[in-house]
C-alpha positions as CSV (number, residue, x, y, z in Angstrom):
1,M,0.0,-0.1,-0.3
2,Q,1.5,3.2,-0.8
3,S,1.4,6.8,1.1
4,K,-0.5,9.4,0.5
5,A,2.7,11.2,-0.7
6,E,3.6,8.9,-2.7
7,E,0.5,8.3,-4.1
8,S,0.4,12.2,-5.3
9,S,3.8,12.3,-6.6
10,G,2.8,8.7,-8.6
11,M,6.3,7.7,-7.8
12,L,6.2,3.8,-7.1
13,M,8.7,2.3,-4.9
14,A,10.9,-0.3,-5.4
15,H,10.5,-3.3,-2.3
16,P,12.9,-2.6,0.7
17,A,14.5,-6.1,0.2
18,V,15.2,-5.6,-3.8
19,L,17.0,-2.1,-2.6
20,R,18.5,-3.7,0.3
21,K,20.1,-6.5,-2.1
22,L,20.9,-3.4,-4.5
23,V,22.9,-1.7,-2.0
24,D,24.7,-4.5,-0.4
25,E,25.9,-5.4,-3.9
26,Y,26.9,-2.2,-4.9
27,E,28.6,-1.6,-2.0
28,A,30.4,-4.8,-1.8
29,L,31.8,-4.7,-5.2
30,Q,32.9,-1.1,-4.7
31,A,34.9,-2.8,-1.9
32,V,36.4,-5.1,-4.2
33,H,37.4,-2.4,-6.8
34,A,38.8,-0.2,-4.4
35,E,40.8,-3.0,-2.8
36,R,42.0,-4.6,-6.2
37,G,42.3,-1.3,-8.0
38,N,40.8,-2.4,-11.0
39,A,38.4,-2.2,-13.7
40,E,37.0,-5.9,-12.9
41,P,34.0,-5.3,-11.2
42,R,33.0,-1.9,-13.2
43,G,30.7,-3.4,-15.6
44,R,28.8,-4.9,-12.4
45,M,28.6,-1.9,-11.0
46,T,28.0,-0.1,-13.6
47,E,24.5,-2.6,-14.3
48,V,23.5,-2.4,-9.8
49,A,23.6,1.6,-10.3
50,C,21.4,1.6,-13.3
51,A,19.1,-0.2,-11.1
52,L,19.6,1.5,-7.9
53,C,18.7,4.9,-10.0
54,I,15.8,3.4,-11.4
55,S,14.8,1.9,-8.5
56,T,14.8,5.1,-6.4
57,G,13.6,7.9,-9.3
58,T,17.0,9.4,-9.4
59,S,19.8,10.0,-11.8
60,D,23.1,9.6,-10.3
61,V,24.6,6.6,-7.6
62,D,25.7,8.2,-4.7
63,A,21.6,10.3,-4.9
64,A,20.6,6.3,-5.1
65,L,22.3,5.1,-2.2
66,I,21.3,7.9,-0.3
67,A,17.4,7.1,-1.3
68,A,17.4,4.1,-1.1
69,H,19.0,4.0,2.5
70,H,16.3,6.6,3.4
71,Q,13.8,4.0,2.1
72,L,15.1,1.3,4.2
73,P,13.3,0.0,7.6
74,G,15.9,1.0,10.1
75,A,18.5,2.4,8.5
76,Q,20.2,5.2,10.0
77,V,21.1,7.5,7.0
78,H,23.8,10.6,7.8
79,D,23.5,13.0,5.2
80,D,19.9,14.0,4.2
81,S,20.8,17.3,2.3
82,L,20.0,15.3,-1.1
83,L,16.2,15.2,0.3
84,A,16.7,18.3,1.9
85,P,13.7,21.3,0.3
């Protein structure tokens, strides 16, 4: 069931389990990329980043990660600067 804000914006929200999986996968790939210093995981990172952007209605992966963290139940969000009016 959608909240009143979701209904008025017309935006569908991704299921929290889907968002959690995407965030976890992106962060794991990012760690592998940083550790190895090569481009091996970049292709999959790009795919997951696109899925995150689509799932959160954002246009870049940093905004998508912040939005996903805001949408996940029980998540403690440290940066809400992109969501401020």
